[in-house]
C-alpha positions in Angstrom: 35.2 18.0 35.7 37.9 20.7 35.7 40.8 19.2 33.8 43.8 21.5 33.7 44.6 20.2 30.2 41.2 21.1 28.8 41.7 24.0 26.4 38.2 25.3 27.1 38.9 25.7 30.8 42.3 27.3 30.0 40.6 29.8 27.7 37.9 30.6 30.3 40.7 31.1 32.9 42.5 33.5 30.5 39.3 35.4 29.9 38.7 35.9 33.6 42.3 36.9 34.1 42.2 39.3 31.2 38.9 41.0 32.2 39.9 41.5 35.9 43.4 42.7 35.1 42.0 44.9 32.3 39.4 46.5 34.5 42.0 47.2 37.3 44.4 48.9 34.7 41.5 51.0 33.3 40.5 52.2 36.7 44.1 53.1 37.6 44.6 54.8 34.2 41.4 56.7 34.6 42.6 58.1 38.0 45.5 59.5 36.0 43.2 60.9 33.4 41.2 62.6 36.1 44.4 64.1 37.6 45.1 65.5 34.2 48.3 65.3 32.3 49.8 68.2 34.3 48.9 66.5 37.6 50.2 63.1 36.5 53.4 64.7 35.1 53.9 66.6 38.4 53.5 63.4 40.5 55.9 61.5 38.2 58.4 64.3 38.4 58.1 64.4 42.2 59.1 60.7 42.5 62.0 61.1 40.1 60.7 59.5 37.0 62.8 60.7 34.0 60.9 62.4 31.1 57.7 62.6 33.3 55.4 64.0 30.6 56.3 61.2 28.2 56.0 58.6 30.9 52.6 60.1 32.0 51.2 59.8 28.5 52.7 56.2 28.1 51.2 55.2 31.5 47.7 56.6 30.7 47.7 55.1 27.2 49.0 51.7 28.4 46.6 51.5 31.3 43.4 52.7 29.7 43.8 51.5 26.1 45.9 48.5 27.2 43.3 47.5 29.8 40.6 47.7 27.1 42.7 45.6 24.7 43.2 43.0 27.4 39.5 42.8 28.0 38.8 42.4 24.3 41.7 39.9 23.9 43.6 41.8 21.2 47.3 42.8 21.0 48.0 40.8 24.2 51.7 40.5 23.5 52.6 44.1 23.0 50.0 45.4 25.5 51.1 42.8 28.1 54.8 43.9 27.7 53.9 47.6 27.8 52.0 47.0 31.1 55.0 45.0 32.5 57.2 48.1 31.8 54.5 50.3 33.4 54.5 48.2 36.5 58.3 48.0 36.7 58.4 51.8 36.7 55.7 51.9 39.4 57.6 49.4 41.6 61.0 51.1 41.1 60.0 54.7 41.4 56.9 54.8 43.5 57.0 51.7 45.7 60.8 51.5 46.1 61.7 50.9 49.8 58.1 50.0 50.7 58.6 46.3 50.7 56.1 43.8 49.4 53.1 44.3 51.7 52.0 47.3 53.8 51.0 50.9 53.2 53.7 51.4 50.6 54.0 47.8 49.6 54.2 46.7 46.0 51.9 43.7 46.2 49.4 45.1 43.7 52.0 46.2 41.2 53.8 42.8 41.4 50.6 41.0 40.9 49.7 43.1 37.9 53.2 42.7 36.5 53.0 38.9 36.8 49.5 38.8 35.3 50.5 41.1 32.4 53.6 39.0 31.7 51.5 35.7 31.8 49.0 37.2 29.4 51.7 38.4 27.1 53.4 35.0 27.1 50.4 32.7 27.0 48.1 34.8 24.8 44.5 35.7 25.2 43.0 32.2 24.9 40.4 31.2 22.4 37.6 33.4 24.0 39.0 36.6 22.6 38.3 39.0 19.8 41.7 38.1 18.2 40.4 34.6 17.8 37.2 35.8 16.1 39.4 37.8 13.7 41.5 34.7 12.9 38.4 32.5 12.3 36.9 35.2 10.1 40.0 35.6 8.0 40.3 31.8 7.5 36.7 31.7 6.2 37.2 34.5 3.7 
């Protein structure tokens, strides 16, 4: 029976959330890698993002490395918060004026923002590499 108070089910739910959100971020970050830093910087500059090269590097690092960290279940607080900042920038600079749904809608970015914040606040759950590190350090 699925009991919402059961820690095992909560951890399984966090694992599913982390993996799916992590994969989506890696794919989006990889698109920026394929555009190259110059292409990503140029796009960021064209939408009015300040310090576009710095933000391009931040975005690529947050999305690719951060997505991998989410999948592994490590550093979920700082990574989750970095991804929240990343999505706030995407919503404000790229999706501004596009509404929530539609061709320029921000539904994906809002969903990723909410999921990243939830992961940052709740933590990775017990099915995570960070938990394995904790168990190992307790046994040493």
